[in-house]
VOPAGU-2260 file (C-alpha; in pm, 1 decimal, decimal comma):
REM VOPAGU-2260
SITE   aa  ch    i         X         Y         Z
SITE  MET   A    0   13680,2   13956,4    1730,7
SITE  PRO   A    1   13479,8   13637,8    1681,7
SITE  LYS   A    2   13352,0   13444,2    1983,0
SITE  LYS   A    3   13478,3   13124,3    1822,2
SITE  HIS   A    4   13848,5   13084,5    1893,6
SITE  ILE   A    5   14046,6   13120,6    1571,0
SITE  PRO   A    6   14416,3   13175,1    1660,7
SITE  THR   A    7   14544,2   13310,1    1326,4
SITE  VAL   A    8   14428,4   13360,6     967,2
SITE  LEU   A    9   14610,9   13036,1     889,4
SITE  ASP   A   10   14357,6   12857,4    1109,9
SITE  ILE   A   11   14050,8   12977,7     919,0
SITE  GLN   A   12   13855,5   12682,8     781,5
SITE  ASP   A   13   13584,9   12674,6     512,0
SITE  GLU   A   14   13313,4   12658,2     779,2
SITE  GLU   A   15   13430,8   12996,0     920,7
SITE  GLU   A   16   13355,6   13178,5     594,3
SITE  LYS   A   17   13032,9   13324,5     736,9
SITE  ILE   A   18   13211,1   13447,2    1053,7
SITE  ILE   A   19   13495,8   13607,3     856,5
SITE  GLY   A   20   13248,1   13770,5     618,1
SITE  HIS   A   21   13056,1   13907,6     916,0
SITE  ILE   A   22   13378,9   14049,3    1063,5
SITE  GLN   A   23   13448,9   14230,7     736,1
SITE  THR   A   24   13095,3   14372,8     726,7
SITE  VAL   A   25   13117,1   14496,7    1086,7
SITE  ALA   A   26   13462,9   14641,9    1019,7
SITE  ALA   A   27   13319,8   14838,9     725,9
SITE  LYS   A   28   13037,9   14974,2     945,6
SITE  ILE   A   29   13286,8   15078,8    1213,2
SITE  ALA   A   30   13513,5   15244,5     957,0
SITE  ARG   A   31   13223,0   15437,4     801,9
SITE  SER   A   32   13093,7   15562,7    1136,2
SITE  VAL   A   33   13424,4   15633,7    1310,5
SITE  LEU   A   34   13654,0   15734,9    1025,7
SITE  GLU   A   35   13386,7   15924,9     829,4
SITE  GLY   A   36   13519,9   15854,2     481,0
SITE  LYS   A   37   13887,1   15904,5     562,8
SITE  GLY   A   38   14142,3   15652,1     442,0
SITE  PHE   A   39   14257,5   15369,5     662,8
SITE  ARG   A   40   14441,2   15041,4     658,7
SITE  MET   A   41   14299,7   14727,0     819,6
SITE  VAL   A   42   14568,9   14485,1     932,8
SITE  VAL   A   43   14564,9   14129,1    1063,1
SITE  ASN   A   44   14898,2   14015,8    1204,4
SITE  CYS   A   45   14967,7   13645,7    1159,0
SITE  LEU   A   46   15219,3   13469,6    1385,3
SITE  GLU   A   47   15494,3   13615,7    1601,9
SITE  ASP   A   48   15724,4   13709,5    1312,4
SITE  ALA   A   49   15452,9   13950,1    1193,9
SITE  GLY   A   50   15398,2   14096,7    1540,1
SITE  GLN   A   51   15100,6   13890,0    1652,6
SITE  LYS   A   52   15087,9   13898,9    2032,9
SITE  VAL   A   53   14728,2   13792,4    2093,8
SITE  PHE   A   54   14654,5   13455,6    1938,1
SITE  HIS   A   55   14289,6   13514,4    1859,7
SITE  ILE   A   56   14218,1   13658,8    1515,4
SITE  HIS   A   57   14150,7   14031,9    1537,6
SITE  TYR   A   58   14189,0   14340,8    1322,2
SITE  HIS   A   59   14376,7   14668,5    1362,8
SITE  PHE   A   60   14256,5   14991,7    1202,9
SITE  LEU   A   61   14542,0   15226,2    1113,5
SITE  ALA   A   62   14438,3   15577,1    1020,1
SITE  GLY   A   63   14520,6   15943,3    1049,0
SITE  PRO   A   64   14872,5   16060,0    1137,0
SITE  TYR   A   65   14992,9   15698,2    1172,8
SITE  LEU   A   66   14958,1   15643,9     796,6
SITE  LYS   A   67   15169,6   15948,7     719,8
SITE  ARG   A   68   15449,4   15823,6     948,4
SITE  HIS   A   69   15429,0   15463,1     820,9
SITE  PRO   A   70   15354,8   15464,5     446,5
SITE  GLY   A   71   15245,1   15142,5     268,4
């Protein structure tokens, strides 16, 4: 989660490109260390209709048994 307040992906501006890129890089490091090569889905909910409850951009990792119960 970035320190700079970005409510949704719709609020990302050109000047946040470096922050968003950094988030992706950190997410990849986390996935490699925690999930150890297993498949996962990374989700960003955007607005209430999509289930966003916390209005500060953040990512969800979905992996393991969850993926089998909730396919693509």
